C-alpha positions in Angstrom: 0.7 -12.9 -7.1 0.0 -10.6 -9.8 2.6 -7.9 -10.8 1.5 -4.2 -11.0 1.2 -2.5 -14.3 4.4 -1.3 -15.7 5.3 2.1 -14.3 1.9 3.4 -13.3 1.5 7.1 -13.3 1.1 8.4 -9.7 -2.1 10.3 -10.9 -3.6 6.8 -11.7 -3.0 5.6 -8.1 -5.5 6.0 -5.0 -5.2 5.9 -1.5 -6.1 2.8 0.6 -9.4 4.3 1.6 -10.4 4.9 -2.1 -9.1 1.6 -3.3 -11.2 -0.2 -0.7 -14.2 1.8 -1.6 -13.7 0.9 -5.3 -13.6 -2.9 -4.5 -16.1 -2.9 -1.8 -14.1 -3.7 1.2 -12.9 -1.9 4.2 -9.6 0.0 4.3 -8.7 -2.1 7.4 -9.3 -5.3 5.5 -6.9 -4.1 2.9 -4.2 -3.1 5.4 -4.7 -6.7 7.1 -4.3 -8.4 3.8 -1.0 -6.4 3.2 0.2 -7.3 6.8 -0.4 -11.0 5.6 1.4 -10.8 2.7 -1.7 -11.9 0.6 -1.6 -8.7 -1.4 0.7 -5.7 -2.1 0.3 -2.2 -2.9 1.1 -1.0 -6.3 3.5 1.8 -4.7 4.6 2.7 -1.3 5.9 6.2 -0.6 9.1 7.0 1.2 6.9 7.7 4.0 5.2 4.4 3.9 1.7 5.4 2.5 0.3 2.7 0.4 -0.9 3.7 -3.1 -3.1 1.6 -5.2 -4.0 0.9 -8.9 -7.5 -0.5 -8.6 -6.9 -2.5 -11.7 -3.9 -4.3 -10.0 -5.9 -4.6 -6.5 -8.7 -6.3 -8.5 -6.5 -8.7 -10.1 -4.8 -9.7 -6.6 -8.1 -10.2 -5.1 -9.3 -12.4 -8.0 -6.2 -14.4 -7.4 -6.9 -14.6 -3.7 -10.5 -16.0 -4.5 -8.9 -18.8 -6.7 -6.6 -20.0 -3.7 -7.9 -23.1 -1.9 -8.7 -22.2 1.9 -5.8 -23.8 3.3 -3.4 -21.5 1.0 -5.0 -18.2 2.4 
């Protein structure tokens, strides 16, 4: 799994909804993929809110596409 960029600035992070919109999926899909361990948010706030670097998310999604179906 791809590692997040070194110390992303919080102002470069977006909410789950905005991240989903940026990559063309629903926010529920992102949350499902996180629950399955297939992707990880870039940062999680103390209150549990996920924040995303779109670049990091895109690299994780590219890695997901490369896995054989039985690995997903």
